N, CA, C and O atoms as CSV, one atom per row, in Angstrom:
chain,resi,resn,atom,element,x,y,z
A,1,MET,N,N,-6.168,-19.859,65.634
A,1,MET,CA,C,-4.925,-19.870,65.131
A,1,MET,C,C,-4.402,-21.253,64.867
A,1,MET,O,O,-4.711,-22.045,65.758
A,2,SER,N,N,-3.669,-21.776,63.849
A,2,SER,CA,C,-3.669,-23.123,62.907
A,2,SER,C,C,-2.134,-23.678,63.685
A,2,SER,O,O,-1.399,-22.705,63.855
A,3,ALA,N,N,-1.758,-24.465,63.983
A,3,ALA,CA,C,-0.751,-25.182,64.420
A,3,ALA,C,C,0.071,-25.186,63.396
A,3,ALA,O,O,-0.236,-25.373,62.219
A,4,VAL,N,N,1.864,-24.835,64.146
A,4,VAL,CA,C,2.372,-24.954,63.466
A,4,VAL,C,C,3.020,-26.813,63.227
A,4,VAL,O,O,3.272,-27.590,64.148
A,5,GLN,N,N,3.109,-27.015,62.176
A,5,GLN,CA,C,3.272,-28.911,62.324
A,5,GLN,C,C,4.999,-28.894,61.986
A,5,GLN,O,O,5.449,-28.107,61.153
A,6,PHE,N,N,5.802,-29.769,62.670
A,6,PHE,CA,C,7.081,-29.964,62.685
A,6,PHE,C,C,7.154,-31.312,61.841
A,6,PHE,O,O,6.470,-32.282,62.167
A,7,ARG,N,N,8.011,-31.337,60.742
A,7,ARG,CA,C,8.347,-32.180,60.149
A,7,ARG,C,C,9.943,-32.602,60.431
A,7,ARG,O,O,10.716,-31.870,59.812
A,8,PRO,N,N,10.511,-33.506,61.140
A,8,PRO,CA,C,11.893,-33.815,61.313
A,8,PRO,C,C,12.238,-34.236,60.031
A,8,PRO,O,O,11.618,-34.805,59.133
A,9,GLN,N,N,13.810,-33.662,60.209
A,9,GLN,CA,C,14.410,-34.142,58.731
A,9,GLN,C,C,15.107,-35.429,59.104
A,9,GLN,O,O,15.160,-35.760,60.289
A,10,PRO,N,N,15.686,-36.231,58.080
A,10,PRO,CA,C,16.291,-37.532,58.587
A,10,PRO,C,C,17.945,-36.877,58.976
A,10,PRO,O,O,18.287,-35.766,58.572
A,11,PRO,N,N,18.688,-37.603,59.656
A,11,PRO,CA,C,20.015,-36.935,59.893
A,11,PRO,C,C,21.484,-36.926,58.788
A,11,PRO,O,O,22.198,-37.883,58.489
A,12,PHE,N,N,21.576,-35.660,58.404
A,12,PHE,CA,C,22.185,-35.906,57.244
A,12,PHE,C,C,23.972,-36.523,57.234
A,12,PHE,O,O,24.591,-37.098,56.339
A,13,PHE,N,N,24.354,-36.151,58.479
A,13,PHE,CA,C,25.872,-36.377,58.207
A,13,PHE,C,C,26.316,-38.152,58.573
A,13,PHE,O,O,27.335,-38.648,58.092
A,14,PRO,N,N,25.523,-38.806,59.333
A,14,PRO,CA,C,25.914,-40.106,59.963
A,14,PRO,C,C,25.553,-40.696,58.594
A,14,PRO,O,O,26.350,-41.114,57.754
A,15,PHE,N,N,24.137,-40.657,58.510
A,15,PHE,CA,C,23.983,-41.098,57.152
A,15,PHE,C,C,24.394,-41.327,55.776
A,15,PHE,O,O,24.238,-42.388,55.173
A,16,SER,N,N,24.959,-40.212,55.289
A,16,SER,CA,C,25.636,-39.801,54.169
A,16,SER,C,C,26.745,-40.120,54.358
A,16,SER,O,O,27.454,-40.712,53.544
A,17,ILE,N,N,26.990,-39.847,55.230
A,17,ILE,CA,C,29.090,-40.766,55.403
A,17,ILE,C,C,28.762,-42.142,54.860
A,17,ILE,O,O,28.977,-42.568,53.726
A,18,GLN,N,N,28.239,-42.709,55.819
A,18,GLN,CA,C,27.682,-44.092,55.348
A,18,GLN,C,C,27.279,-44.540,53.860
A,18,GLN,O,O,27.625,-45.552,53.249
A,19,LEU,N,N,26.483,-43.536,53.476
A,19,LEU,CA,C,25.866,-44.072,52.089
A,19,LEU,C,C,27.352,-43.527,50.997
A,19,LEU,O,O,27.322,-43.894,49.823
A,20,ALA,N,N,28.283,-42.869,51.374
A,20,ALA,CA,C,28.999,-41.957,50.420
A,20,ALA,C,C,30.399,-43.404,50.655
A,20,ALA,O,O,31.280,-43.466,49.798
A,21,ASN,N,N,30.407,-44.089,51.456
A,21,ASN,CA,C,31.082,-45.058,51.941
A,21,ASN,C,C,30.716,-46.409,50.967
A,21,ASN,O,O,31.651,-46.921,50.352
A,22,MET,N,N,29.512,-46.911,50.850
A,22,MET,CA,C,28.590,-47.750,50.206
A,22,MET,C,C,29.312,-48.013,48.778
A,22,MET,O,O,29.324,-47.059,48.001
A,23,ASN,N,N,29.936,-49.270,48.355
A,23,ASN,CA,C,29.787,-49.463,46.899
A,23,ASN,C,C,30.995,-48.413,46.302
A,23,ASN,O,O,30.942,-48.074,45.119
A,24,SER,N,N,31.968,-47.973,47.095
A,24,SER,CA,C,32.593,-46.620,46.840
A,24,SER,C,C,34.278,-46.968,46.377
A,24,SER,O,O,34.954,-47.814,46.962
A,25,THR,N,N,34.525,-46.555,45.804
A,25,THR,CA,C,36.166,-46.860,45.267
A,25,THR,C,C,36.539,-45.484,46.017
A,25,THR,O,O,35.697,-44.591,46.118
A,26,HIS,N,N,37.710,-45.366,46.485
A,26,HIS,CA,C,37.908,-43.981,47.152
A,26,HIS,C,C,38.704,-43.232,46.246
A,26,HIS,O,O,39.597,-43.767,45.589
A,27,GLN,N,N,38.317,-41.507,46.143
A,27,GLN,CA,C,38.624,-40.382,45.520
A,27,GLN,C,C,38.698,-39.615,45.794
A,27,GLN,O,O,37.849,-38.853,46.256
A,28,PRO,N,N,40.224,-39.440,45.546
A,28,PRO,CA,C,41.228,-37.895,46.086
A,28,PRO,C,C,40.365,-36.727,46.235
A,28,PRO,O,O,39.693,-36.472,45.235
A,29,GLU,N,N,40.204,-35.864,47.365
A,29,GLU,CA,C,39.504,-35.135,47.662
A,29,GLU,C,C,39.393,-34.359,46.720
A,29,GLU,O,O,38.191,-34.144,46.561
A,30,SER,N,N,40.051,-33.759,45.930
A,30,SER,CA,C,39.643,-33.119,44.850
A,30,SER,C,C,38.750,-33.432,43.798
A,30,SER,O,O,38.465,-32.517,43.025
A,31,HIS,N,N,38.321,-34.399,43.647
A,31,HIS,CA,C,37.216,-34.699,42.611
A,31,HIS,C,C,36.324,-35.221,43.727
A,31,HIS,O,O,36.020,-36.410,43.642
A,32,GLN,N,N,35.870,-34.551,44.724
A,32,GLN,CA,C,34.667,-34.720,45.569
A,32,GLN,C,C,33.927,-33.746,45.322
A,32,GLN,O,O,34.378,-32.634,45.049
A,33,PRO,N,N,32.442,-34.079,45.394
A,33,PRO,CA,C,31.290,-32.947,45.151
A,33,PRO,C,C,31.591,-32.056,46.358
A,33,PRO,O,O,32.105,-32.119,47.475
A,34,ASP,N,N,30.899,-31.058,45.404
A,34,ASP,CA,C,30.846,-29.908,47.026
A,34,ASP,C,C,29.657,-30.661,47.959
A,34,ASP,O,O,28.912,-31.612,47.720
A,35,PRO,N,N,29.819,-29.849,49.054
A,35,PRO,CA,C,28.309,-30.069,50.450
A,35,PRO,C,C,27.055,-30.108,49.727
A,35,PRO,O,O,26.307,-31.053,49.981
A,36,VAL,N,N,26.686,-29.235,48.856
A,36,VAL,CA,C,25.624,-28.908,48.093
A,36,VAL,C,C,24.984,-29.866,47.430
A,36,VAL,O,O,23.784,-30.117,47.328
A,37,ALA,N,N,26.058,-30.433,46.936
A,37,ALA,CA,C,25.594,-30.924,45.723
A,37,ALA,C,C,25.808,-32.700,46.274
A,37,ALA,O,O,25.519,-33.650,45.545
A,38,LEU,N,N,26.287,-32.821,47.491
A,38,LEU,CA,C,25.997,-34.069,48.113
A,38,LEU,C,C,24.748,-33.782,48.684
A,38,LEU,O,O,23.859,-34.614,48.503
A,39,ARG,N,N,24.470,-32.654,49.416
A,39,ARG,CA,C,22.579,-32.166,49.761
A,39,ARG,C,C,22.002,-33.050,48.831
A,39,ARG,O,O,21.515,-34.145,49.110
A,40,ILE,N,N,22.053,-32.677,48.020
A,40,ILE,CA,C,21.162,-32.504,46.475
A,40,ILE,C,C,20.871,-33.950,46.781
A,40,ILE,O,O,19.933,-34.435,47.414
A,41,ALA,N,N,21.935,-34.548,46.162
A,41,ALA,CA,C,21.947,-35.991,45.593
A,41,ALA,C,C,21.496,-36.758,46.995
A,41,ALA,O,O,20.697,-37.687,46.877
A,42,GLU,N,N,21.904,-36.459,48.113
A,42,GLU,CA,C,21.402,-37.542,49.539
A,42,GLU,C,C,19.775,-37.298,49.361
A,42,GLU,O,O,19.136,-38.297,49.690
A,43,ASP,N,N,18.992,-36.221,48.927
A,43,ASP,CA,C,17.690,-35.620,48.775
A,43,ASP,C,C,17.196,-36.463,47.715
A,43,ASP,O,O,16.234,-37.175,48.003
A,44,VAL,N,N,17.703,-36.529,46.450
A,44,VAL,CA,C,17.401,-37.310,45.342
A,44,VAL,C,C,16.939,-38.739,45.676
A,44,VAL,O,O,15.963,-39.440,45.410
A,45,LEU,N,N,18.182,-38.863,46.441
A,45,LEU,CA,C,18.086,-40.499,46.498
A,45,LEU,C,C,17.472,-41.174,47.482
A,45,LEU,O,O,17.175,-42.366,47.398
A,46,ARG,N,N,17.169,-40.178,48.826
A,46,ARG,CA,C,16.078,-40.783,49.672
A,46,ARG,C,C,14.934,-40.580,48.679
A,46,ARG,O,O,14.378,-41.629,48.355
A,47,HIS,N,N,14.418,-39.359,48.074
A,47,HIS,CA,C,13.317,-39.651,47.452
A,47,HIS,C,C,13.037,-40.529,46.480
A,47,HIS,O,O,11.890,-40.424,46.045
A,48,ILE,N,N,13.637,-41.278,46.044
A,48,ILE,CA,C,13.511,-42.222,45.000
A,48,ILE,C,C,13.187,-44.063,45.592
A,48,ILE,O,O,12.260,-44.847,45.385
A,49,TYR,N,N,14.473,-44.151,46.378
A,49,TYR,CA,C,14.623,-45.338,47.151
A,49,TYR,C,C,13.796,-45.151,48.968
A,49,TYR,O,O,13.746,-46.096,49.756
A,50,GLY,N,N,13.304,-43.901,49.242
A,50,GLY,CA,C,12.912,-43.975,50.921
A,50,GLY,C,C,13.967,-43.602,51.930
A,50,GLY,O,O,15.007,-43.353,51.321
A,51,ASP,N,N,14.093,-43.481,53.083
A,51,ASP,CA,C,14.771,-43.056,53.965
A,51,ASP,C,C,16.217,-44.419,54.060
A,51,ASP,O,O,17.389,-44.389,54.435
A,52,ASP,N,N,15.382,-45.384,53.547
A,52,ASP,CA,C,16.599,-46.158,54.243
A,52,ASP,C,C,17.787,-46.662,52.791
A,52,ASP,O,O,18.967,-47.005,52.726
A,53,LEU,N,N,16.904,-46.501,52.014
A,53,LEU,CA,C,17.669,-46.374,50.004
A,53,LEU,C,C,17.798,-48.043,49.949
A,53,LEU,O,O,18.649,-48.746,49.404
A,54,THR,N,N,16.705,-48.368,50.671
A,54,THR,CA,C,16.724,-49.566,50.357
A,54,THR,C,C,16.810,-50.484,48.494
A,54,THR,O,O,15.777,-50.588,47.833
A,55,GLY,N,N,17.700,-50.837,48.148
A,55,GLY,CA,C,17.933,-51.193,46.334
A,55,GLY,C,C,18.485,-50.347,45.610
A,55,GLY,O,O,18.596,-50.488,44.392
A,56,CYS,N,N,19.080,-48.943,46.528
A,56,CYS,CA,C,20.259,-48.256,45.855
A,56,CYS,C,C,21.221,-48.606,45.655
A,56,CYS,O,O,21.817,-49.229,46.533
A,57,THR,N,N,21.798,-48.370,44.436
A,57,THR,CA,C,22.824,-48.964,43.644
A,57,THR,C,C,24.031,-48.207,43.699
A,57,THR,O,O,25.078,-48.844,43.816
A,58,VAL,N,N,24.071,-47.091,43.642
A,58,VAL,CA,C,24.742,-45.647,43.211
A,58,VAL,C,C,25.172,-45.192,44.471
A,58,VAL,O,O,24.451,-45.497,45.420
A,59,THR,N,N,26.323,-44.441,44.725
A,59,THR,CA,C,26.723,-43.961,45.591
A,59,THR,C,C,26.448,-42.291,45.673
A,59,THR,O,O,26.240,-41.554,44.709
A,60,LEU,N,N,26.480,-42.085,46.440
A,60,LEU,CA,C,26.340,-40.464,47.220
A,60,LEU,C,C,26.830,-39.860,46.402
A,60,LEU,O,O,26.118,-39.090,45.757
A,61,GLU,N,N,28.454,-39.986,46.060
A,61,GLU,CA,C,29.307,-39.575,45.598
A,61,GLU,C,C,29.094,-39.293,43.936
A,61,GLU,O,O,29.038,-38.222,43.331
A,62,SER,N,N,28.998,-40.682,43.447
A,62,SER,CA,C,28.606,-40.364,41.609
A,62,SER,C,C,27.207,-39.722,41.131
A,62,SER,O,O,26.936,-39.532,39.946
A,63,VAL,N,N,26.095,-39.317,42.538
A,63,VAL,CA,C,25.253,-38.718,41.538
A,63,VAL,C,C,25.487,-37.266,42.376
A,63,VAL,O,O,25.102,-36.186,41.927
A,64,GLY,N,N,26.146,-37.417,43.601
A,64,GLY,CA,C,26.743,-35.687,43.835
A,64,GLY,C,C,27.533,-35.366,42.987
A,64,GLY,O,O,27.763,-34.158,42.933
A,65,ALA,N,N,28.135,-36.109,42.170
A,65,ALA,CA,C,29.327,-35.182,40.533
A,65,ALA,C,C,28.291,-34.803,39.632
A,65,ALA,O,O,28.353,-33.720,39.052
A,66,ILE,N,N,27.538,-35.431,39.496
A,66,ILE,CA,C,26.699,-35.462,38.119
A,66,ILE,C,C,25.691,-33.726,38.659
A,66,ILE,O,O,25.416,-32.908,37.782
A,67,ILE,N,N,25.302,-33.479,40.126
A,67,ILE,CA,C,24.672,-32.231,40.391
A,67,ILE,C,C,25.966,-31.511,40.550
A,67,ILE,O,O,25.693,-30.320,40.699
A,68,SER,N,N,26.759,-31.629,40.571
A,68,SER,CA,C,28.196,-30.899,41.005
A,68,SER,C,C,28.535,-30.100,39.610
A,68,SER,O,O,28.822,-28.904,39.647
A,69,GLU,N,N,28.485,-30.816,38.409
A,69,GLU,CA,C,28.637,-30.477,37.363
A,69,GLU,C,C,27.793,-29.678,36.854
A,69,GLU,O,O,28.332,-28.690,36.354
A,70,GLY,N,N,26.437,-29.713,36.761
A,70,GLY,CA,C,25.520,-29.160,36.664
A,70,GLY,C,C,25.582,-28.038,37.105
A,70,GLY,O,O,25.599,-27.148,36.255
A,71,ILE,N,N,25.626,-27.721,38.223
A,71,ILE,CA,C,25.397,-26.323,39.613
A,71,ILE,C,C,26.778,-25.895,39.097
A,71,ILE,O,O,26.574,-24.684,39.011
A,72,SER,N,N,28.313,-26.108,38.611
A,72,SER,CA,C,29.445,-25.468,38.003
A,72,SER,C,C,28.964,-25.128,36.623
A,72,SER,O,O,29.554,-24.133,36.200
A,73,GLN,N,N,28.066,-25.636,35.757
A,73,GLN,CA,C,27.819,-25.170,34.531
A,73,GLN,C,C,26.937,-23.675,34.619
A,73,GLN,O,O,27.084,-22.658,33.942
A,74,GLN,N,N,26.097,-23.933,35.583
A,74,GLN,CA,C,24.793,-22.900,35.545
A,74,GLN,C,C,26.248,-21.432,36.281
A,74,GLN,O,O,26.514,-20.288,35.914
A,75,GLN,N,N,26.758,-22.273,37.314
A,75,GLN,CA,C,27.741,-20.796,37.855
A,75,GLN,C,C,28.390,-20.114,36.970
A,75,GLN,O,O,28.510,-18.899,37.129
A,76,ARG,N,N,29.072,-20.912,35.594
A,76,ARG,CA,C,30.107,-20.680,34.481
A,76,ARG,C,C,28.871,-19.426,34.000
A,76,ARG,O,O,29.204,-18.250,34.145
A,77,GLY,N,N,27.712,-19.688,33.535
A,77,GLY,CA,C,26.685,-19.023,32.914
A,77,GLY,C,C,26.876,-17.620,33.615
A,77,GLY,O,O,27.224,-16.602,33.017
A,78,ALA,N,N,26.639,-17.694,34.783
A,78,ALA,CA,C,26.368,-16.652,35.473
A,78,ALA,C,C,27.492,-15.603,35.842
A,78,ALA,O,O,27.284,-14.457,36.241
A,79,ASN,N,N,28.779,-16.232,35.627
A,79,ASN,CA,C,30.224,-15.651,36.052
A,79,ASN,C,C,30.331,-14.903,34.377
A,79,ASN,O,O,30.916,-13.841,34.165
A,80,GLU,N,N,29.698,-15.649,33.417
A,80,GLU,CA,C,29.782,-14.576,32.013
A,80,GLU,C,C,28.761,-13.490,32.118
A,80,GLU,O,O,28.886,-12.511,31.382
A,81,LEU,N,N,27.732,-13.564,32.982
A,81,LEU,CA,C,27.156,-12.567,32.759
A,81,LEU,C,C,27.588,-11.311,33.889
A,81,LEU,O,O,27.368,-10.117,33.683
A,82,LEU,N,N,28.030,-11.686,34.711
A,82,LEU,CA,C,28.717,-10.677,35.925
A,82,LEU,C,C,29.782,-10.027,35.294
A,82,LEU,O,O,30.139,-8.965,35.803
A,83,ASP,N,N,30.733,-10.676,33.684
A,83,ASP,CA,C,31.541,-10.140,33.302
A,83,ASP,C,C,30.972,-9.171,32.777
A,83,ASP,O,O,31.220,-8.044,33.207
A,84,LEU,N,N,30.138,-9.343,31.803
A,84,LEU,CA,C,29.353,-8.585,31.184
A,84,LEU,C,C,28.701,-7.036,31.912
A,84,LEU,O,O,28.826,-5.903,31.447
A,85,TYR,N,N,28.193,-7.337,32.820
A,85,TYR,CA,C,27.856,-6.185,33.785
A,85,TYR,C,C,29.254,-5.608,34.202
A,85,TYR,O,O,29.382,-4.505,33.669
A,86,GLU,N,N,30.174,-5.890,34.835
A,86,GLU,CA,C,31.153,-5.152,35.041
A,86,GLU,C,C,31.580,-4.600,33.803
A,86,GLU,O,O,31.412,-3.384,33.705
A,87,LYS,N,N,32.002,-5.083,32.999
A,87,LYS,CA,C,32.317,-4.262,31.505
A,87,LYS,C,C,31.391,-3.099,31.081
A,87,LYS,O,O,31.932,-2.021,30.838
A,88,LEU,N,N,30.333,-3.186,30.992
A,88,LEU,CA,C,29.091,-2.397,30.980
A,88,LEU,C,C,29.708,-0.915,31.863
A,88,LEU,O,O,30.174,0.172,31.523
A,89,VAL,N,N,29.356,-1.700,33.319
A,89,VAL,CA,C,29.646,-0.379,34.193
A,89,VAL,C,C,30.950,0.403,33.848
A,89,VAL,O,O,30.998,1.632,33.880
A,90,GLU,N,N,31.862,-0.286,33.560
A,90,GLU,CA,C,32.990,0.672,33.564
A,90,GLU,C,C,32.897,1.079,32.466
A,90,GLU,O,O,33.339,2.225,32.374
A,91,ALA,N,N,32.261,0.394,30.934
A,91,ALA,CA,C,31.800,1.568,29.815
A,91,ALA,C,C,31.181,2.698,30.389
A,91,ALA,O,O,31.805,3.755,30.304
A,92,LEU,N,N,30.185,2.700,30.904
A,92,LEU,CA,C,29.210,3.731,31.176
A,92,LEU,C,C,30.276,4.647,32.122
A,92,LEU,O,O,30.492,5.843,31.932
A,93,ASN,N,N,30.964,3.726,33.306
A,93,ASN,CA,C,31.826,5.451,34.172
A,93,ASN,C,C,32.815,5.883,33.247
A,93,ASN,O,O,33.329,6.931,33.641
A,94,LEU,N,N,33.254,5.499,32.227
A,94,LEU,CA,C,33.844,6.600,31.145
A,94,LEU,C,C,33.440,7.254,30.365
A,94,LEU,O,O,33.966,8.156,29.713
A,95,LEU,N,N,32.283,6.773,30.369
A,95,LEU,CA,C,31.643,7.423,29.210
A,95,LEU,C,C,30.928,8.898,29.537
A,95,LEU,O,O,30.790,9.856,28.777
A,96,SER,N,N,30.492,8.738,31.032
A,96,SER,CA,C,30.298,9.719,32.152
A,96,SER,C,C,30.937,10.651,32.371
A,96,SER,O,O,30.469,11.718,32.770
A,97,ASN,N,N,32.071,10.437,32.162
A,97,ASN,CA,C,33.205,11.839,32.620
A,97,ASN,C,C,33.117,12.718,31.309
A,97,ASN,O,O,33.073,12.568,30.088
A,98,PRO,N,N,33.117,13.737,32.273
A,98,PRO,CA,C,33.361,15.405,30.806
A,98,PRO,C,C,34.696,15.049,30.402
A,98,PRO,O,O,35.533,14.244,30.809
A,99,PRO,N,N,34.635,15.911,29.466
A,99,PRO,CA,C,35.920,16.080,28.088
A,99,PRO,C,C,37.057,17.167,29.193
A,99,PRO,O,O,36.746,17.779,30.214
A,100,GLU,N,N,37.863,17.114,28.778
A,100,GLU,CA,C,38.870,18.043,29.307
A,100,GLU,C,C,38.353,19.374,29.184
A,100,GLU,O,O,37.683,19.814,28.250
A,101,ALA,N,N,38.789,20.068,30.384
A,101,ALA,CA,C,38.530,21.405,30.628
A,101,ALA,C,C,39.136,22.396,29.323
A,101,ALA,O,O,40.277,22.525,28.881
A,102,GLY,N,N,37.919,22.979,28.962
A,102,GLY,CA,C,38.470,24.130,27.450
A,102,GLY,C,C,38.912,23.331,26.130
A,102,GLY,O,O,39.546,23.927,25.259
A,103,LYS,N,N,38.528,21.799,25.970
A,103,LYS,CA,C,38.588,21.256,24.675
A,103,LYS,C,C,37.285,21.301,24.045
A,103,LYS,O,O,37.352,21.316,22.816
A,104,ILE,N,N,36.041,21.330,24.570
A,104,ILE,CA,C,34.890,21.859,23.805
A,104,ILE,C,C,34.613,23.304,24.396
A,104,ILE,O,O,34.376,23.686,25.542
A,105,HIS,N,N,34.765,24.152,22.840
A,105,HIS,CA,C,34.349,25.966,22.794
A,105,HIS,C,C,32.879,25.801,22.724
A,105,HIS,O,O,32.272,25.725,23.792
A,106,ASP,N,N,32.479,25.762,22.041
A,106,ASP,CA,C,31.452,25.930,21.040
A,106,ASP,C,C,30.051,25.060,21.550
A,106,ASP,O,O,30.205,24.207,22.423
A,107,PRO,N,N,28.976,25.252,21.098
A,107,PRO,CA,C,27.659,24.892,21.503
A,107,PRO,C,C,27.616,23.731,20.824
A,107,PRO,O,O,27.154,22.684,21.276
A,108,THR,N,N,28.154,23.902,19.591
A,108,THR,CA,C,27.745,22.656,18.158
A,108,THR,C,C,28.719,21.356,18.419
A,108,THR,O,O,28.629,20.172,18.096
A,109,GLU,N,N,29.868,22.258,19.287
A,109,GLU,CA,C,30.789,20.885,19.703
A,109,GLU,C,C,29.566,20.248,20.819
A,109,GLU,O,O,28.711,19.389,20.601
A,110,TRP,N,N,29.789,20.850,21.788
A,110,TRP,CA,C,29.232,20.597,22.894
A,110,TRP,C,C,28.109,19.370,22.393
A,110,TRP,O,O,28.362,18.209,22.712
A,111,GLN,N,N,27.129,19.614,21.766
A,111,GLN,CA,C,25.861,18.772,21.413
A,111,GLN,C,C,26.548,17.700,20.759
A,111,GLN,O,O,26.322,16.595,21.254
A,112,THR,N,N,27.506,17.734,19.554
A,112,THR,CA,C,27.925,16.709,19.101
A,112,THR,C,C,28.770,15.770,19.782
A,112,THR,O,O,29.011,14.658,19.312
A,113,PHE,N,N,29.288,16.236,21.016
A,113,PHE,CA,C,29.739,15.584,22.283
A,113,PHE,C,C,28.603,14.900,22.626
A,113,PHE,O,O,28.443,13.713,22.343
A,114,LEU,N,N,27.887,15.498,23.154
A,114,LEU,CA,C,26.746,14.641,24.008
A,114,LEU,C,C,26.117,13.994,23.275
A,114,LEU,O,O,25.765,13.037,23.965
A,115,SER,N,N,25.544,13.810,21.853
A,115,SER,CA,C,24.665,13.125,21.238
A,115,SER,C,C,26.230,12.016,20.847
A,115,SER,O,O,25.794,11.032,20.248
A,116,GLN,N,N,27.040,11.958,20.926
A,116,GLN,CA,C,27.926,10.497,20.751
A,116,GLN,C,C,27.948,9.952,21.892
A,116,GLN,O,O,27.623,8.766,21.955
A,117,ARG,N,N,28.299,10.598,22.990
A,117,ARG,CA,C,28.043,9.935,24.138
A,117,ARG,C,C,26.851,9.345,24.536
A,117,ARG,O,O,27.043,8.336,25.215
A,118,LEU,N,N,25.222,9.741,24.272
A,118,LEU,CA,C,24.078,9.161,24.500
A,118,LEU,C,C,23.953,7.830,23.522
A,118,LEU,O,O,23.764,6.679,23.916
A,119,ASP,N,N,24.077,8.190,22.397
A,119,ASP,CA,C,24.656,7.254,21.452
A,119,ASP,C,C,25.362,5.641,21.762
A,119,ASP,O,O,25.060,4.498,21.418
A,120,ALA,N,N,26.236,6.131,22.431
A,120,ALA,CA,C,27.129,4.911,22.807
A,120,ALA,C,C,26.839,3.941,24.002
A,120,ALA,O,O,27.073,2.753,24.224
A,121,ILE,N,N,26.124,5.139,24.787
A,121,ILE,CA,C,25.275,4.611,25.957
A,121,ILE,C,C,24.021,4.157,25.821
A,121,ILE,O,O,23.436,3.542,26.713
A,122,HIS,N,N,23.535,4.426,24.711
A,122,HIS,CA,C,22.298,3.840,23.888
A,122,HIS,C,C,22.722,2.129,23.694
A,122,HIS,O,O,22.395,1.108,24.299
A,123,THR,N,N,23.587,2.410,22.562
A,123,THR,CA,C,24.197,0.867,21.967
A,123,THR,C,C,24.508,0.150,22.955
A,123,THR,O,O,24.182,-1.036,22.900
A,124,LEU,N,N,25.099,0.562,23.938
A,124,LEU,CA,C,26.255,-0.564,25.111
A,124,LEU,C,C,24.600,-1.160,25.989
A,124,LEU,O,O,24.340,-2.356,26.122
A,125,THR,N,N,23.740,-0.102,26.452
A,125,THR,CA,C,22.696,-0.662,27.442
A,125,THR,C,C,21.672,-1.696,26.592
A,125,THR,O,O,21.179,-2.624,27.233
A,126,THR,N,N,21.246,-1.516,24.749
A,126,THR,CA,C,20.274,-2.340,24.394
A,126,THR,C,C,20.880,-3.526,24.206
A,126,THR,O,O,20.237,-4.462,24.679
A,127,LYS,N,N,21.989,-3.844,23.631
A,127,LYS,CA,C,23.226,-4.911,23.782
A,127,LYS,C,C,23.093,-5.734,24.945
A,127,LYS,O,O,22.874,-6.934,24.782
A,128,ALA,N,N,23.198,-5.241,26.129
A,128,ALA,CA,C,23.135,-5.791,27.604
A,128,ALA,C,C,21.911,-6.356,27.668
A,128,ALA,O,O,21.654,-7.545,27.856
A,129,ILE,N,N,20.875,-5.103,27.442
A,129,ILE,CA,C,19.567,-5.988,27.363
A,129,ILE,C,C,19.135,-7.529,26.357
A,129,ILE,O,O,18.687,-8.638,26.649
A,130,GLU,N,N,19.431,-7.052,25.460
A,130,GLU,CA,C,19.699,-8.361,24.196
A,130,GLU,C,C,20.265,-9.723,25.300
A,130,GLU,O,O,19.605,-10.608,25.846
A,131,THR,N,N,21.513,-9.478,25.326
A,131,THR,CA,C,22.291,-9.783,26.025
A,131,THR,C,C,21.989,-11.291,27.286
A,131,THR,O,O,22.233,-12.497,27.327
A,132,THR,N,N,21.289,-10.185,28.194
A,132,THR,CA,C,20.622,-11.056,29.335
A,132,THR,C,C,19.228,-11.422,28.745
A,132,THR,O,O,18.553,-11.929,29.642
A,133,ALA,N,N,18.590,-11.357,27.639
A,133,ALA,CA,C,17.184,-11.581,27.215
A,133,ALA,C,C,17.294,-12.949,26.940
A,133,ALA,O,O,16.389,-13.689,27.324
A,134,LYS,N,N,18.763,-13.644,26.019
A,134,LYS,CA,C,19.096,-14.511,25.665
A,134,LYS,C,C,19.528,-15.634,26.494
A,134,LYS,O,O,19.390,-16.784,26.078
A,135,ALA,N,N,20.155,-15.330,27.893
A,135,ALA,CA,C,20.460,-15.837,29.077
A,135,ALA,C,C,19.435,-16.475,29.753
A,135,ALA,O,O,19.378,-17.639,30.150
A,136,ARG,N,N,18.424,-15.339,29.857
A,136,ARG,CA,C,17.380,-15.501,30.727
A,136,ARG,C,C,16.796,-17.020,30.449
A,136,ARG,O,O,17.146,-17.568,29.404
A,137,PRO,N,N,16.014,-17.637,31.254
A,137,PRO,CA,C,15.350,-18.767,31.159
A,137,PRO,C,C,14.089,-18.794,30.412
A,137,PRO,O,O,13.906,-17.579,30.481
A,138,LYS,N,N,13.229,-19.151,29.853
A,138,LYS,CA,C,12.147,-18.693,28.892
A,138,LYS,C,C,10.873,-19.019,29.943
A,138,LYS,O,O,10.965,-19.893,30.805
A,139,LYS,N,N,9.972,-18.399,29.797
A,139,LYS,CA,C,8.853,-18.407,30.458
A,139,LYS,C,C,7.926,-19.355,30.115
A,139,LYS,O,O,8.065,-19.510,28.902
A,140,ASN,N,N,7.258,-19.908,30.422
A,140,ASN,CA,C,5.914,-20.842,30.026
A,140,ASN,C,C,5.013,-20.264,30.498
A,140,ASN,O,O,4.822,-20.017,31.689
A,141,SER,N,N,4.133,-19.894,29.252
A,141,SER,CA,C,2.570,-18.932,29.284
A,141,SER,C,C,1.935,-19.722,29.953
A,141,SER,O,O,0.763,-19.483,30.245
């Protein structure tokens, strides 16, 4: 049985607060990067400069703001895809409803009705597949 190795993480908050206050002009709270971006910024700076950040001339906030903007751009794209998904589900739900009772009497009318609905479903799903394929990152072979 192999032993599990424990690698302690450096403390986050005390050092991060100290780093955030280094060479920093005070910014209003509304311009502060989100906590995830600050954590990523700290990890990046520690990776580049080491745990003591010797030689670091940038603030945690400035790097965090760049990371926060990248996260926001990615989230906007995800939100657009979610909006597309919601519209697709709404359209499929409308297409899945039967016609009003007694509106269609002839089997040929039923065939035409169902054919139109299936064509619409096919068009919607094809467009959704094409759109999500464009949004998906390219895989390296």
